[in-house]
N, C-alpha and C positions, 0 to 999 in steps of 0.2 A: 578403296582407301577411305578411312574414317577421318572425321574432323577432330579438332582439339578444342577443349574448353579453357577459356582464360577468365579468371576472376580478377576484375580490374577495379582497384581502389581509386575513386575519383576525388578523394580528399574531402575536407569538411564543408565546403560551400563555395569558396572562391575558385572560379574556373581556371585562374592562373596558377593554382596550386596542383593541377594535374602534372604528373611527372612526364618527362619526354617518352618514357617507355609506355606509359598508359596511353598517351596520344597515338603513338605508333601502333600499338596493339588494336586500338579502336579503329584506326584507319584501315588496317589490314584484315579486320574481321569480316566475315560474310554476313553474320547475323548478330544483332545486339539484343541481349536478354536483360530485362530489368523488372523490378517490382512495379506493379501498376497501382494507381490510386483513382478509383471511380472511373475505370476504363481508360485512363490516360497514363502515359509514362510518368513514373515517380520522379522525385527530386534528383536522384542520382543521374538520370537521363538528362534532365534540364541543365544540370551543371556541366555534363560532358558536352552537350550540344553547343554551349557557349564557347567551349575550348576547341571543339572539333566539329565545325558546321557540316562536314561531309557525312556525319552520322545520320542525317536525315535521308540520305539515299540508301541506307542499309535496310535489310529486312529486319523487322522489329518483332520481338517475341515478348509479349506481356505476361507476367507471372503473378499469381495470387499468393501473397504471404500475409494473411489477415493477422491482426494483433490480438490473438486469443489463444487459449490453450486447448479448448475442446475441438477435437477433430483436426488439429493442425497437421498431424502426420500425413493425412490424406492429401493435403495441399502440397506438402513437400514432395510426396511421391509423384503427384501429377506434374509438378514443375520439372522434376528430374526427367520424367518421361517425355515432356515436350522438348527439353534440351537434347536428350538422347536421340530423338527422332531426327533432329537437324544434324547431329554429329554422325549418325549412321549414313547420312547422305553426303558425307565428305565436307560438310560446312564447318568452318571455324567460328565458334561462338564466344563473344565477349559478354560476360555477366557483370553488370555494373553494380558496385556497392559504394555506399558512402564511406568516407574515411579510408580505413584499411580493411581488407577482406578478413584478416585474422582477429579483428577486434569488434565484437558484438555485431557482426554482419550476418545477413541472411544466407550467405553462400554455404557456410559449413553445415547447414541443415540438410543440404542435398549432396554434399561432396562425397560422402560414403556411398550413396546410391549410385552416383556416376561412376565411381571407382570400381564398385562391385559388379558393375555391368561391363567392365573391361575397357572403359574410356579414360584417356589421360587428361589431366588438367594442370594448369600452371597458375601460380599466384603472382599478380602484379601488385606489389604493395603500394599503399598510398599514404599520404600524410594524415596522421590521426587528428581528431578534433581537439584533444587536449594540448597537443603541440601547437596547433594554430591559436588556441586561447592563450597559451603562455606567451606567444609572440605578440598577440594583440595587446596584452597587458604590459608588455615590455618587462617581463618578470620571469626569472628562471624557475623551473620546477624544482630544481635541487642544485646545491653547490657543495663541494667538498665531499664529506661522507654522509650528507643528509639523505634520508630515505624518502621514498614516495610510495603511497598506497592509493589504489584506484578502486572506488566502489561504484555500485549502480544504485542510485536513489537513496542512499542512507549515509548518515554521519557516524563516524567512530572516532573516539578520542585517541589520537595517534600522534606519536612523537616524531614529527617530520611534516612533509607536505601531503595534504589530503586532497585528492581530486575526486569530485563527485559528479558522475555522469547522470543524465536523466533525472534531474532534480525536480522537474516540474510538478510531478504528482505529490511529492512530499515536501514541498518548499517551506511551508509554515513550520513543520516539525523540525526540519533541518536548520532553519534560521534560529529557532529557539535553542537548539542544542549547541550551535556555534556560539550564540550569545552567552550561554551558561559556561562554556569552556574558556571564554575570554580571548579567543583567537580572532584573527582578522580573516574576512572572507571577501572574495572577488567573484563576480559572475559575468559570463558573457552568454548572451542569448542570440542564436542564429549567427554564429561566427562566420564571417566572410560572405554573408548573404545581404540582400538589399535592406532587410528589416533588422539588421544587427543592432543590439543594445549592449552597452558595456557599463558595469556597475563596479565601483572601486571600494565600496564599503558596505557593511551589512545593513546599515540603516536605510540606504537608498534602494536596496533590492526589494522589488514588490512582492506581494503575497501570491501573485499569479504570474507564472512565466511559462513559455512554450516548451514543447518537447525537446527541442535542440538547445538546451541550456546546460552549461557546465559551470560548476562552482569550484574554485580553488581556495583551500583553507590553509593559512600559514600560522 
């Protein structure tokens, strides 16, 4: 009997935002797979551990997903092979991802490999980072027939609400374009984490922000 793979969204940062289904899946898993950082479990694992202390008793599978383009396919294949090895032994594996597995997560880089090798997987959706940011700002993303567009690291002049993820690398350019557009901007850095920062206007947003920063432009 083979095991099953579960892609588990742990939410944006606050351990209390894990869903009941995510908690149950982690508790029932035989093995926890997660991206590693310098040989240690990544941030998704640390978030899950605060919500599910039992996770520390589970077998841990650390995976390499380097932030680069060169040779990245080899890392994806190796990660999939490691997971398949556990599935072939009948172990259920919970692959932890930040936010939701279907939204800029590492999981779908290996999903087809897992599927093509004859193994089943299930998605346990999580709360997205921009939903958490909207709540933190106490501001709706949209009302009535207002539209929303989501981009990764770039500004576009859009009639509606603009959500910009991963703004850190291009923050100066983005701020300039928002200023030129005459629109209002809000930014939350490390939403739900200990080092969270909230900015309610463009002028207060610094020229350097971390990777986990989201801007909402109205």
